[in-house]
TORGU-869699 format. One line per 4 residues: their letters; for each residue x, y, z of C-alpha. Coordinates in nm, 3 decimals. Layout:
N
a) X/Y/Z; ...
***
This chain:
351
mvrd) 6.380/10.235/-0.790; 6.719/10.187/-0.029; 6.999/9.990/-0.241; 7.378/10.169/-0.167
rskg) 7.566/9.920/-0.353; 7.525/9.870/-0.723; 7.700/9.829/-1.078; 7.485/10.121/-1.237
sqkt) 7.487/10.374/-0.930; 7.600/10.421/-0.619; 7.467/10.646/-0.310; 7.746/10.833/-0.113
frgp) 7.614/10.833/0.256; 7.718/11.159/0.430; 7.763/11.214/0.842; 7.552/11.381/1.049
rfqp) 7.517/11.742/0.924; 7.214/11.970/0.879; 7.031/11.842/0.610; 6.730/12.109/0.428
lrra) 6.396/11.937/0.428; 6.283/11.838/0.011; 5.979/11.759/-0.144; 5.904/11.707/-0.489
vrvp) 5.771/11.940/-0.701; 5.525/11.777/-0.971; 5.438/12.040/-1.226; 5.109/11.925/-1.415
vwad) 5.167/11.935/-1.799; 4.950/12.244/-1.830; 5.135/12.399/-1.592; 5.454/12.304/-1.739
lgir) 5.374/12.423/-2.082; 5.233/12.744/-1.938; 5.564/12.802/-1.779; 5.722/12.778/-2.076
vgla) 5.498/13.002/-2.332; 5.493/13.249/-2.043; 5.888/13.292/-1.987; 5.916/13.275/-2.349
lglv) 5.660/13.623/-2.340; 5.838/13.752/-2.103; 6.119/13.788/-2.269; 5.968/13.883/-2.604
fmvi) 5.838/14.189/-2.375; 6.171/14.251/-2.238; 6.301/14.282/-2.607; 5.973/14.526/-2.715
mihw) 6.079/14.721/-2.402; 6.474/14.741/-2.531; 6.375/14.819/-2.896; 6.138/15.103/-2.753
wdre) 6.395/15.250/-2.535; 6.637/15.282/-2.814; 6.372/15.328/-3.069; 6.619/15.663/-3.164
glvd) 6.834/15.452/-3.326; 6.572/15.229/-3.594; 6.460/15.366/-3.885; 6.103/15.323/-4.055
nldg) 6.188/15.297/-4.485; 5.825/15.346/-4.535; 5.718/15.654/-4.369; 6.009/15.720/-4.134
hitf) 5.828/15.713/-3.794; 5.865/15.450/-3.547; 5.582/15.379/-3.296; 5.514/15.116/-3.068
ldvv) 5.349/14.888/-3.315; 5.640/14.921/-3.552; 5.853/14.846/-3.207; 5.633/14.488/-3.169
yftm) 5.639/14.437/-3.554; 6.022/14.461/-3.562; 6.066/14.280/-3.246; 5.916/13.961/-3.360
isit) 6.041/13.937/-3.676; 6.383/13.980/-3.535; 6.358/13.746/-3.307; 6.212/13.465/-3.593
ttgf) 6.466/13.616/-3.789; 6.240/13.677/-4.100; 6.400/13.989/-4.181; 6.207/14.233/-4.406
gdia) 6.398/14.513/-4.367; 6.141/14.768/-4.381; 6.232/14.869/-4.042; 6.619/14.803/-3.947
pisd) 6.881/14.949/-3.639; 7.080/15.236/-3.837; 7.296/15.367/-3.507; 7.580/15.163/-3.342
rarl) 7.423/15.181/-3.008; 7.099/15.019/-3.178; 7.296/14.753/-3.389; 7.520/14.712/-2.990
veav) 7.175/14.601/-2.847; 7.052/14.371/-3.146; 7.434/14.201/-3.148; 7.500/14.200/-2.772
ivtp) 7.098/14.172/-2.599; 6.870/14.073/-2.859; 7.072/13.736/-3.016; 7.073/13.571/-2.713
irfa) 6.733/13.643/-2.619; 6.578/13.530/-2.975; 6.841/13.184/-2.916; 6.672/13.165/-2.579
vlfi) 6.338/13.168/-2.701; 6.381/12.941/-3.008; 6.543/12.686/-2.755; 6.264/12.738/-2.509
fvga) 5.966/12.654/-2.818; 6.171/12.362/-2.959; 6.253/12.246/-2.612; 5.853/12.269/-2.586
aydf) 5.773/12.070/-2.890; 6.011/11.774/-2.851; 5.918/11.692/-2.435; 5.564/11.744/-2.548
virr) 5.518/11.632/-2.888; 5.804/11.389/-3.008; 5.937/11.254/-2.677; 5.605/11.191/-2.522
swek) 5.500/11.024/-2.839; 5.805/10.814/-2.841; 5.816/10.710/-2.474; 5.449/10.573/-2.578
wrmr) 5.539/10.402/-2.886; 5.836/10.231/-2.672; 5.633/10.125/-2.405; 5.371/9.978/-2.620
riqe) 5.653/9.797/-2.753; 5.807/9.664/-2.411; 5.476/9.545/-2.329; 5.391/9.343/-2.646
rltd) 5.762/9.137/-2.601; 5.694/9.114/-2.247; 5.701/8.712/-2.148; 5.802/8.472/-1.918
hivv) 6.023/8.802/-1.727; 5.999/8.855/-1.387; 5.813/9.121/-1.203; 5.971/9.279/-0.880
lgyg) 5.710/9.491/-0.726; 5.920/9.689/-0.439; 6.254/9.830/-0.478; 6.375/9.878/-0.157
vsgs) 6.643/9.669/0.053; 6.525/9.360/-0.047; 6.394/9.374/-0.418; 6.740/9.551/-0.481
eavn) 6.938/9.290/-0.344; 6.694/9.049/-0.532; 6.714/9.238/-0.866; 7.124/9.239/-0.820
elie) 7.129/8.850/-0.728; 6.927/8.778/-1.040; 7.155/8.962/-1.325; 7.454/8.775/-1.129
rgtd) 7.295/8.454/-1.179; 7.271/8.532/-1.545; 6.890/8.673/-1.615; 6.865/8.947/-1.829
aeci) 6.837/9.260/-1.698; 6.588/9.338/-1.967; 6.360/9.019/-1.854; 6.281/9.241/-1.543
vvmd) 5.997/9.476/-1.470; 6.051/9.655/-1.160; 5.743/9.844/-1.012; 5.770/10.103/-0.754
tnte) 5.667/10.449/-0.660; 6.002/10.595/-0.536; 6.156/10.795/-0.875; 6.512/10.744/-0.735
rlae) 6.496/10.356/-0.656; 6.386/10.355/-1.003; 6.628/10.531/-1.160; 6.881/10.301/-0.979
aeal) 6.693/9.979/-1.124; 6.686/10.134/-1.479; 7.033/10.204/-1.476; 7.079/9.844/-1.439
gcnv) 6.895/9.801/-1.770; 6.571/9.684/-1.605; 6.198/9.799/-1.764; 6.088/10.045/-1.464
mead) 5.729/10.171/-1.391; 5.707/10.402/-1.138; 5.293/10.292/-1.022; 5.124/10.166/-0.710
asrd) 5.157/9.824/-0.720; 4.805/9.719/-0.599; 4.594/9.848/-0.864; 4.490/9.648/-1.106
enlv) 4.509/9.855/-1.435; 4.906/9.881/-1.384; 4.962/9.506/-1.339; 4.762/9.429/-1.589
avri) 5.010/9.735/-1.846; 5.314/9.503/-1.702; 5.186/9.212/-1.823; 5.160/8.984/-1.497
dras) 4.973/8.701/-1.627; 5.247/8.599/-1.881; 5.533/8.644/-1.607; 5.732/8.365/-1.504
tvlv) 5.714/8.502/-1.114; 5.660/8.769/-0.908; 5.845/8.886/-0.635; 5.733/9.089/-0.336
sagr) 5.849/9.323/-0.110; 5.645/9.658/-0.054; 5.834/9.699/0.320; 5.530/9.681/0.468
ddss) 5.379/9.362/0.544; 5.007/9.473/0.513; 5.096/9.635/0.147; 5.297/9.317/0.027
iliv) 4.981/9.111/0.131; 4.724/9.350/-0.062; 4.962/9.356/-0.389; 4.999/8.932/-0.327
ltvr) 4.588/8.917/-0.325; 4.571/9.130/-0.663; 4.840/8.952/-0.823; 4.695/8.656/-0.759
hlap) 4.349/8.787/-0.827; 4.510/8.887/-1.208; 4.771/8.575/-1.232; 4.610/8.258/-1.093
kvpi) 4.877/8.064/-1.189; 5.202/8.295/-1.174; 5.429/8.229/-0.870; 5.436/8.476/-0.632
svvv) 5.721/8.515/-0.363; 5.707/8.756/-0.125; 5.891/8.945/0.208; 5.711/8.969/0.548
raad) 5.899/9.070/0.859; 5.631/8.956/1.112; 5.612/8.548/1.165; 5.211/8.615/1.238
nell) 5.200/8.774/0.884; 5.351/8.458/0.709; 5.026/8.226/0.721; 4.805/8.543/0.581
arqa) 5.079/8.565/0.352; 5.040/8.224/0.220; 4.633/8.240/0.237; 4.671/8.534/0.006
gadn) 4.798/8.363/-0.256; 5.218/8.362/-0.212; 5.385/8.041/-0.297; 5.685/8.144/-0.123
vinp) 5.688/8.309/0.178; 6.029/8.482/0.349; 6.068/8.674/0.706; 6.408/8.780/0.689
vrft) 6.454/8.822/1.066; 6.371/8.422/1.092; 6.635/8.408/0.794; 6.863/8.584/1.023
glll) 6.792/8.413/1.305; 6.871/8.077/1.152; 7.248/8.204/1.087; 7.292/8.327/1.442
agsa) 7.211/7.995/1.538; 7.391/7.817/1.286; 7.660/8.004/1.393; 7.636/7.936/1.739
qgsh) 7.682/7.569/1.623; 7.957/7.577/1.422; 8.205/7.866/1.268; 8.114/7.756/0.926
iaey) 7.791/7.649/0.922; 7.630/8.021/0.858; 7.880/8.066/0.634; 7.814/7.809/0.451
madl) 7.450/7.898/0.454; 7.502/8.212/0.304; 7.731/8.057/0.037; 7.438/7.859/-0.074
ashg) 7.180/8.161/-0.126; 7.462/8.366/-0.285; 7.565/8.336/-0.679; 7.882/8.433/-0.565
grvk) 7.993/8.139/-0.349; 8.151/7.820/-0.453; 7.804/7.624/-0.422; 7.469/7.669/-0.512
lver) 7.137/7.535/-0.484; 6.959/7.484/-0.774; 6.559/7.387/-0.805; 6.474/7.168/-1.102
pvlp) 6.224/6.945/-1.309; 6.339/6.538/-1.292; 6.475/6.436/-1.609; 6.361/6.148/-1.806
aeig) 6.661/5.975/-1.791; 6.652/6.019/-1.427; 6.321/5.815/-1.333; 6.351/5.529/-1.175
qsie) 6.707/5.599/-1.046; 6.882/5.693/-0.730; 6.895/6.057/-0.608; 7.212/5.980/-0.552
elis) 7.305/5.913/-0.912; 7.196/6.255/-1.102; 7.293/6.376/-1.452; 7.370/6.624/-1.359
ggkg) 7.683/6.562/-1.086; 7.498/6.732/-0.820; 7.425/6.662/-0.475; 7.060/6.606/-0.466
lrvy) 6.915/6.719/-0.106; 6.549/6.655/-0.168; 6.274/6.600/-0.345; 5.917/6.730/-0.389
rdge) 5.665/6.516/-0.494; 5.288/6.514/-0.469; 5.306/6.824/-0.310; 5.531/6.659/-0.005
argy) 5.893/6.754/0.088; 6.118/6.439/0.093; 6.451/6.393/0.232; 6.770/6.237/0.006
wecg) 6.685/5.959/0.307; 6.331/5.862/0.218; 6.264/6.001/-0.132; 6.349/5.619/-0.284
plke) 6.388/5.634/-0.669; 6.274/5.920/-0.856; 5.919/5.929/-1.036; 5.804/6.116/-1.336
gdti) 5.658/6.458/-1.202; 5.925/6.474/-0.912; 6.079/6.829/-0.825; 6.437/6.794/-0.691
veil) 6.696/7.051/-0.482; 7.066/6.973/-0.555; 7.375/7.146/-0.513; 7.595/7.222/-0.748
ptad) 7.940/7.401/-0.787; 7.957/7.753/-0.947; 8.105/7.795/-1.291; 8.417/7.963/-1.083
tea) 8.490/7.677/-0.866; 8.410/7.409/-1.177; 8.710/7.611/-1.308
***
């Protein structure tokens, strides 16, 4: 829910030594309940056998004779701490058995039934109510579909840039990854992001943006298609690793297609042209750097002004106008509807 560095959770990678194969065991609700009931009945049967073995230490104040039915009856009232007094332990051994053996079993049986009641009634009802409350409030949130390396990096960067973790919804099929995202304070959902009902559950049509990183290009493109079908106007960014799939991702409805392999190549090429170019590009992309890239709409007071005269004090680099990108050297006076990309110093640099 993989990331190996986060504020909320860390993984320790061990050296090359034998690790046994593991596979998560998913027990259905009815099987879980059956196991608990079976365990409780097993403990009760054990107490019945102990009482039957030590029946000479018991006394029946009604007829003075202890039958097997009396033992079953005494076991049930003993475990439930009812204690009518008609049958009671009288020998030292019988009382020792009650104190040392039966009492711990009594607590175990009670804990099993109380735990079952909590799991199947209280906790599940609480989680359903809490999920409904979260869903009702979801609006202008960021949905991250896939919490692998890229997804976890994106979430960490968003949080560092000031995004409230409660405004981030992470969907993945890996329980461990989701636990890491939940530790950061994000809303999480263990589900397949390519299914309509799961995306509807996280209010995909009300999201401010959707980030897709499923780990496989075909899965990511399928998710983009599904998201675009359910949310025609929501911006979608997707990670693809094969250059041939970039066009397919855009045709599927992605607004931004990110190829980490190509970006790495750009950094390598930049480093060949100068020792500081790659460093500066990474500085621009990270919130922890000295400068940051900002995309914003033109302000009313900036209309008609040059891109060099931005109110924010930033350095304007590019203007997007009528679907076209214009450099700072060719954009001319700013117009209504323009989108500006500028460089600003970070808060730490300004301080």
